[in-house]
C-alpha positions in Angstrom: 55.0 9.1 -5.6 55.5 12.3 -6.9 54.4 11.5 -10.4 51.2 10.0 -8.8 50.6 13.0 -7.1 50.9 15.1 -9.9 48.6 13.0 -11.9 46.0 13.1 -9.2 46.3 16.9 -8.7 45.9 17.2 -12.8 42.9 14.6 -12.7 41.3 17.0 -10.0 41.5 20.0 -11.8 40.3 18.4 -15.2 37.3 17.4 -13.0 36.4 20.8 -12.4 35.7 21.1 -15.8 32.5 18.8 -15.2 30.9 22.0 -13.4 28.0 20.8 -11.0 26.9 24.8 -10.7 24.2 25.4 -7.8 22.2 22.3 -8.4 20.6 21.8 -5.2 17.2 20.5 -3.7 14.3 23.3 -3.6 12.0 21.1 -1.6 11.8 20.9 2.4 10.4 17.7 4.4 7.5 19.2 6.4 8.0 18.3 10.1 4.9 16.3 11.3 5.0 18.5 14.7 4.5 22.1 12.6 0.7 20.7 11.6 -1.8 22.0 13.8 -4.0 18.9 15.0 -7.2 20.7 15.3 -9.8 20.9 18.0 -11.5 17.6 16.7 -8.5 15.2 17.1 -7.5 17.1 20.5 -10.6 16.7 22.1 -10.7 12.7 21.2 -7.6 12.3 22.6 -7.4 9.6 25.5 -4.4 9.5 28.1 -5.1 5.7 28.3 -5.6 5.2 24.7 -3.2 2.7 22.7 -2.5 2.3 18.9 -4.1 -0.3 17.2 -3.4 -3.9 17.9 -1.9 -6.1 15.2 -5.3 -7.6 15.1 -7.5 -5.0 15.3 -10.3 -6.2 13.7 -10.7 -8.8 16.9 -12.3 -6.4 18.6 -15.8 -6.8 16.7 -16.0 -10.3 18.6 -17.0 -12.3 15.1 -14.8 -15.3 14.8 -16.4 -15.8 11.1 -14.6 -12.5 10.2 -11.3 -13.4 12.0 -11.2 -16.4 9.9 -11.7 -14.2 6.7 -9.2 -11.6 7.5 -6.5 -14.6 8.1 -7.4 -16.4 4.6 -7.2 -13.1 3.0 -3.5 -12.5 4.3 -2.9 -15.6 3.3 -4.1 -16.0 -0.1 -4.9 -12.9 -1.9 -3.3 -12.4 -5.2 -2.6 -8.7 -4.9 -1.0 -9.0 -1.6 1.3 -11.5 -2.9 2.3 -9.6 -5.7 3.1 -6.6 -3.3 5.2 -9.6 -1.3 6.8 -10.5 -4.5 8.0 -6.8 -5.4 9.6 -6.9 -2.0 11.5 -9.6 -2.9 12.5 -8.4 -6.2 13.9 -5.1 -4.7 15.9 -6.8 -2.0 17.5 -8.8 -4.9 18.0 -5.9 -7.0 19.6 -4.2 -4.2 21.7 -7.3 -3.9 22.7 -6.9 -7.6 24.1 -3.4 -6.7 26.0 -4.5 -3.5 27.7 -7.0 -5.7 28.7 -4.1 -8.2 31.3 -3.1 -5.4 33.0 -6.1 -4.6 36.4 -7.3 -6.5 35.6 -9.6 -9.4 37.3 -12.4 -10.7 36.8 -14.2 -13.7 38.3 -17.2 -15.2 39.0 -17.4 -19.6 40.5 -20.3 -21.2 40.6 -20.3 -24.8 42.4 -22.1 -27.5 42.5 -20.9 -31.3 44.0 -22.6 -34.4 45.4 -19.6 -36.4 47.3 -19.2 -39.5 49.6 -16.5 -39.4 50.5 -14.0 -42.2 54.2 -14.3 -43.3 55.0 -10.4 -43.3 52.9 -9.8 -40.1 53.9 -8.7 -36.5 54.6 -12.6 -35.4 58.3 -13.9 -36.5 59.1 -17.1 -37.9 58.8 -19.8 -37.5 55.3 -18.9 -36.7 55.0 -16.5 -39.9 53.1 -17.9 -42.9 52.1 -21.2 -40.8 49.3 -22.4 -39.2 49.4 -23.0 -34.8 47.3 -23.3 -32.2 47.4 -20.2 -29.6 46.3 -21.1 -26.3 45.4 -18.9 -23.1 44.2 -19.5 -19.5 43.7 -16.4 -17.2 42.3 -15.0 -14.4 41.3 -12.0 -14.5 40.3 -9.4 -11.4 39.2 -5.9 -10.9 38.1 -3.5 -8.3 36.5 -0.5 -8.2 38.1 2.1 -5.5 35.2 4.0 -5.2 37.0 7.3 -4.2 34.0 9.4 -3.7 31.4 6.6 -2.6 29.3 6.7 -5.4 28.8 2.8 -5.4 28.4 3.5 -1.8 25.3 5.9 -2.5 23.9 3.8 -5.1 23.5 0.9 -2.9 21.9 2.9 -0.3 19.7 4.0 -3.2 18.8 0.6 -3.8 18.3 -0.5 0.0 16.0 2.6 0.1 14.0 1.0 -2.6 13.4 -2.0 -0.9 12.4 -0.6 2.2 9.6 1.3 0.2 8.6 -2.0 -1.5 8.4 -3.4 2.4 6.2 -0.4 3.3 3.9 -0.6 0.2 3.7 -4.2 0.9 2.5 -3.4 4.4 0.2 -0.8 3.2 -1.3 -3.3 0.8 -1.7 -5.5 3.7 -3.8 -3.2 6.0 -6.0 -1.8 2.9 -6.8 -5.7 2.2 -7.3 -6.1 6.3 -9.9 -2.9 6.0 -11.6 -4.0 2.5 -12.3 -7.4 4.1 -13.7 -5.7 7.2 -15.8 -3.0 5.9 -17.2 -5.3 3.1 -18.0 -7.8 6.2 -19.8 -5.0 7.8 -22.0 -3.5 5.3 -22.9 -7.7 4.5 -24.3 -7.4 8.3 -26.1 -4.1 7.4 -27.9 -5.3 4.1 -28.9 -8.5 6.1 -30.3 -6.3 8.8 -31.9 -3.9 6.3 -33.4 -7.2 4.6 -35.2 -8.0 8.0 -36.4 -4.8 8.2 -38.1 -4.5 4.8 -39.4 -8.2 5.7 -40.8 -7.0 9.1 -42.4 -4.1 7.0 -43.7 -6.2 4.5 -45.3 -8.7 7.1 -47.0 -5.7 8.8 -48.5 -4.6 5.6 -50.0 -7.8 4.8 -51.6 -7.8 8.4 -53.2 -4.4 7.7 -54.2 -5.4 4.5 -55.6 -8.6 6.0 -57.7 -6.6 8.6 -59.0 -3.8 5.7 -60.4 -6.7 3.7 -62.2 -7.9 6.8 -63.4 -4.5 7.5 -64.4 -4.2 4.0 -66.4 -7.1 4.4 -68.3 -6.3 7.3 -69.2 -2.8 5.0 -66.6 -1.0 7.5 -64.0 0.0 4.9 -64.3 0.8 1.1 -62.3 -0.8 -1.9 -60.3 2.1 -2.4 -59.0 1.3 1.4 -58.0 -2.1 0.1 -56.5 -0.8 -3.3 -54.5 1.9 -1.2 -52.8 -0.7 0.8 -52.2 -3.4 -1.8 -50.3 -0.7 -4.1 -47.5 -0.4 -1.2 -46.7 -4.5 -1.2 -44.9 -4.3 -4.7 -42.5 -1.4 -3.8 -41.5 -3.2 -0.4 -40.9 -6.5 -2.4 -38.6 -4.7 -4.9 -36.6 -3.5 -2.0 -36.4 -7.0 -0.4 -35.3 -8.1 -3.7 -32.9 -5.4 -4.1 -30.9 -5.6 -1.0 -31.0 -9.4 -1.7 -29.1 -8.6 -5.0 -26.6 -6.5 -2.8 -26.4 -9.6 -0.3 -25.2 -11.7 -3.3 -22.9 -8.9 -4.8 -21.2 -8.5 -1.2 -20.3 -12.3 -0.6 -18.7 -12.6 -4.3 -16.8 -9.3 -3.4 -15.6 -11.1 0.0 -14.8 -14.3 -2.0 -12.2 -12.0 -4.4 -10.8 -10.4 -1.5 -9.9 -13.8 -0.1 -8.4 -14.9 -3.2 -11.1 -17.7 -3.7 -14.0 -18.5 -6.0 -17.6 -17.3 -5.3 -18.5 -20.6 -4.1 -16.4 -20.3 -1.1 -18.4 -17.6 0.3 -22.0 -18.9 -0.2 -21.9 -20.7 3.2 -21.0 -17.7 5.1 -23.2 -17.7 8.0 -25.0 -14.4 9.0 -22.6 -11.6 10.2 -22.7 -10.7 14.0 -20.2 -8.0 14.7 -20.6 -6.2 18.0 -18.5 -3.1 19.2 -18.6 -2.4 22.9 -16.7 0.9 22.7 -14.8 3.4 20.3 -11.3 3.9 21.4 -9.8 7.4 21.8 -6.7 8.9 19.7 -3.4 8.4 21.6 -1.8 11.3 22.6 1.3 11.1 20.4 -0.5 12.5 17.5 0.5 13.9 14.8 4.2 13.1 15.4 4.0 9.5 16.1 1.6 9.0 13.2 4.6 9.3 10.7 6.2 6.4 12.3 2.7 4.2 12.0 1.1 4.8 8.6 2.9 2.3 6.1 2.2 4.8 3.3 4.0 7.5 5.2 7.1 5.4 5.5 7.0 4.2 2.1 7.5 7.9 1.5 9.7 8.7 3.6 12.3 6.0 2.6 11.4 7.2 -1.0 12.9 10.6 -0.1 16.1 8.9 1.5 16.4 7.0 -1.7 16.0 10.1 -3.8 18.8 11.9 -1.7 21.5 9.2 -1.8 20.8 9.4 -5.9 21.9 12.8 -5.8 25.0 12.2 -3.9 25.7 9.4 -6.3 25.0 11.9 -9.5 27.3 14.4 -7.7 30.3 11.6 -7.1 30.0 11.0 -10.8 31.6 14.3 -11.4 34.9 13.1 -10.1 37.6 11.0 -11.3 37.7 7.3 -10.2 40.2 4.6 -10.1 39.4 0.9 -11.2 42.3 -1.5 -10.7 42.6 -4.5 -13.4 44.8 -7.4 -12.8 45.4 -10.6 -14.6 47.5 -13.7 -14.2 47.9 -17.0 -16.2 49.1 -19.0 -19.0 50.2 -18.4 -22.6 51.7 -19.9 -25.6 51.8 -21.2 -29.2 50.8 -24.7 -29.2 50.2 -27.0 -26.4 54.3 -28.3 -25.8 55.2 -25.3 -23.6 51.6 -24.4 -22.2 52.4 -25.3 -18.4 55.9 -24.6 -18.3 56.7 -21.6 -16.0 57.8 -19.7 -19.1 54.1 -19.4 -20.2 53.2 -17.3 -17.3 51.8 -14.1 -17.8 50.9 -11.2 -15.3 49.9 -7.6 -15.3 48.4 -4.7 -13.2 46.0 -2.0 -15.2 45.1 1.1 -12.9 42.6 2.5 -15.0 41.6 6.0 -14.3 37.9 7.7 -15.4 37.9 11.2 -15.8 34.8 13.2 -16.7 35.9 16.2 -18.6 33.6 17.3 -21.6 30.3 15.4 -21.0 28.2 17.5 -23.1 26.1 18.5 -20.3 25.2 15.1 -19.3 26.6 14.7 -15.6 24.7 18.1 -15.2 21.5 16.7 -16.5 21.6 13.6 -14.7 21.8 15.7 -11.4 19.2 18.0 -12.3 16.9 15.2 -12.9 17.9 13.4 -9.5 17.5 16.7 -7.9 14.2 17.1 -9.4 13.2 13.5 -8.4 14.2 14.3 -4.9 12.0 17.6 -4.7 9.0 15.4 -6.3 9.3 12.7 -3.3 9.6 15.3 -0.7 6.5 17.0 -1.9 4.6 13.7 -1.9 5.8 12.9 1.4 4.5 16.3 2.9 1.4 15.7 0.5 1.0 12.2 2.6 1.7 13.3 5.9 -0.6 16.1 5.4 -3.4 13.6 4.1 -2.8 11.2 6.9 -3.9 14.2 9.4 -6.7 14.8 7.6 -7.7 11.1 7.5 -7.8 11.2 11.2 -9.5 14.3 11.8 -12.4 13.0 9.2 -13.1 9.9 11.2 -12.7 12.0 14.4 -15.3 14.0 12.8 -17.5 11.0 11.7 -17.4 9.5 15.3 -18.5 12.9 17.1 -21.4 13.5 14.3 -22.6 9.5 14.7 -22.5 9.7 18.5 -24.9 12.7 18.3 -27.0 11.1 15.3 -27.3 7.9 17.7 -28.7 10.2 20.3 -31.4 11.5 18.0 -32.2 8.5 16.3 -33.3 7.1 19.6 -35.3 9.6 21.0 -37.0 9.8 17.5 -37.7 5.9 17.7 -39.0 6.4 21.1 -41.7 9.0 19.5 -42.4 7.0 16.3 -43.0 3.9 18.6 -45.7 6.1 20.8 -47.1 7.6 17.5 -47.5 3.8 16.0 -49.2 2.7 19.2 -51.5 5.1 19.6 -52.6 4.9 15.4 -52.8 1.5 16.0 -55.4 1.6 19.0 -57.1 4.5 17.2 -57.5 1.8 13.9 -58.6 -0.8 16.1 -61.4 1.4 17.7 -62.9 2.4 14.1 -61.4 6.0 14.9 -59.2 6.4 12.1 -58.5 4.6 8.7 -56.0 2.3 7.6 -53.6 4.5 5.7 -53.2 6.3 9.2 -52.2 3.2 10.8 -50.0 2.0 8.2 -48.2 5.4 7.6 -47.4 5.4 11.7 -46.3 2.0 11.2 -43.8 2.7 8.1 -42.7 5.9 10.3 -41.8 3.5 13.1 -39.8 1.3 10.8 -38.0 4.2 9.0 -36.8 5.5 12.4 -35.8 1.8 13.1 -33.4 2.0 9.7 -32.3 5.3 10.8 -31.1 3.8 14.3 -29.6 0.8 12.3 -28.0 3.0 9.9 -26.1 5.0 12.6 -25.0 1.5 14.1 -23.6 0.5 10.5 -21.7 3.8 10.4 -20.5 3.4 14.1 -18.7 -0.1 13.1 -17.5 1.1 10.0 -16.0 4.4 11.8 -14.1 2.0 14.1 -12.3 0.4 10.9 -11.4 3.7 9.3 -10.0 5.0 12.6 -7.9 1.8 12.5 -6.7 2.4 9.0 -6.2 6.1 9.4 -3.7 5.2 12.7 -1.7 3.0 10.8 -3.5 -0.2 11.5 -1.6 -2.9 13.6 1.3 -2.8 11.1 4.6 -3.6 12.8 6.6 -0.8 10.7 10.2 -1.9 12.5 10.0 -5.5 11.4 12.7 -4.9 7.8 11.6 -1.4 7.5 
């Protein structure tokens, strides 16, 4: 025991040659509570508000949208790839875990060999051919005195959690993409209706002008002026039809199907009764809700454990190796008790002069930790900015809706007056046409505001982390 103690003391003394110096992290994790939420977020907080439901898109009340989102979650290739990365990371963590367990291998061999006449093997084998047979069980166990393997395993498990959180983020991103594309499809259909109504109105006015020209009450210039407005309207109608086709193809790709799968999609009919308020726990609970923040948090944890593993590499370690089996020359005595062989070999690994390798490895892991921390801090800051941006859009959208509704009432009154004046022969066709186009323009503005309102809900759900349950396997 005394010799063992002396050997251990010498080992520790020599290990001091591998100096860690003052290598330590320079970055600090930013507490979310230290971030000022701002007046916009504070004004949008509602005491009865809840975090998004797992199927948050059902708030639009469109069963077709529900089916598309569920189909995308089941068949989207990118999401399946993210899920495969989760399984891969978990399997790699299993490989690291197995490295810390006792290992036992079986080895059986037989060799036909001619032994030299003047070698180390005595007579009667010297100078003759003989069979050399061996069958052994070899075992080894790393004592992991300083927890290096334990820290490496913890880092690998952290990587698995990073992959799981990234898969959840891919899931949320896919949900949001399907919803927003579907809303754009709704908006384009509504725009197409508006343009079709405008064309119909222009044709109606053109018919009136032609009849007035035939009666001598209008000139050919009046007819040509109204006719010139039709091609632009037809081009706009065609362009919207093109965007509708492209949006259908985009939906098909998100769902993981061919373009033909979405050719039969019915016209979208989303509706949203009320925009929800913000939960009162912002920004603190946002850290636990957003999958991208969770991924960054686990990345920091994994980097921290790698620093611990790199520090443990500076200290000596003991690996126990043992073997037991049978060895003999020839087969006649291979199974006799005298053929037994046993051995135990404690192997001491001691870093003495590494040429700076250990310090460089520790420096690299420390720098990786600092980078992970700063990425985490940036993600938290951006997450809060995302919420603030959506809140600002929602508040502006509410005001724009009020102004658009007022402008629509004014435009409708002007249109009615211009129509009456034109029918009475007080004004010309262009005044009536301009009033009608103004009315359609204000209707388009109100439609645009409604489209933004629907889109803002999807953006808010994404900014709050959607309905992802991070506690499931993360």
